[in-house]
N, C-alpha and C positions, 0 to 999 in steps of 0.2 A: 628386490629392486634396491640398489644401493645409492639412490640419488642423494639422500640426506646424511649418509654415513660420511664422516670426515675422511679426507684423503689419507690421514695418518693410519686409519684402520682399513684402507683399501677401497673406500667408497669414492663417490664423485664430489662430495663436499658441497652439494648444492643446497639452496635454501628452500623454505616452504613454498614460496611463489613458483619456483622452478618445478618442484615436485607436484604442485597442483596442475601445472601445464602438462606434465607427463601423464597424470591421471586423466585429464580432459582428452588428450590425444588417444590414449588407450580406448576410452569410450567412443570417441569420434570414429575410430577405425572399426568399431563393431565388437571390440573386446569388452570384457567385464572387469572393471577396475576394483571390484569389491575385494578380491583376494590380494591384490597389490596394495590396496589401502590398508588392509589388515596387517600386512607385513610391515608397512611403513609406520603405522600407528604404534605397533608393539615395539619396533626397533627404536622409535623415538623415546619411548618410556625407558628402555635400557640405556640409551644415550644420556638421557637427562638424570636418571636416578641410580644407574648401575655403578658399582665400584670400578676402579681402574682395572682390576683383575678381570672382572666380568666383561668389561668392554674389550680388553685385549683378547679374551677367549672367544667371545661370541661375534663381535662386529666384523672381523675379517672373514669369518665363515659365512655370515649373512651377506657380506658384500660380494663374495665369490660365487654364491649360490649353493655352496656346500651344505648349508643349513637354512631351513625355513622356520620362521617363528611367527605363527599366525593365530594363536589362540590367546584369549584373555578371559579370565573369570572375575566377575564382579557381583557382589551381593551385599546388601546392607539391610539391617533390621527394619528400618522405616521406609526404604525406597525400593527394595528388591533389586532388580537389574536395571532400573531406570537411572542411568548415570547422570542424567541432566538434573536430577533432584538431590544429588549428593552435595 
């Protein structure tokens, strides 16, 4: 789902509020937005922290659906996988 990917990388260039509405509509129609949320969440990490080369390589593929990016690994010595405690 390319809602928050900037247009320069082939996305829709929408903001967080619009992306939230999309997720609400997916759920309202009986879909499961969990996988969509995972892709949007990880894409945003790339958008915010990725190098320009990484953005040029990955974001157009994510926007077109050629590539899916849905996994994230987190662990910390004192919090484990509870990201709210980091």
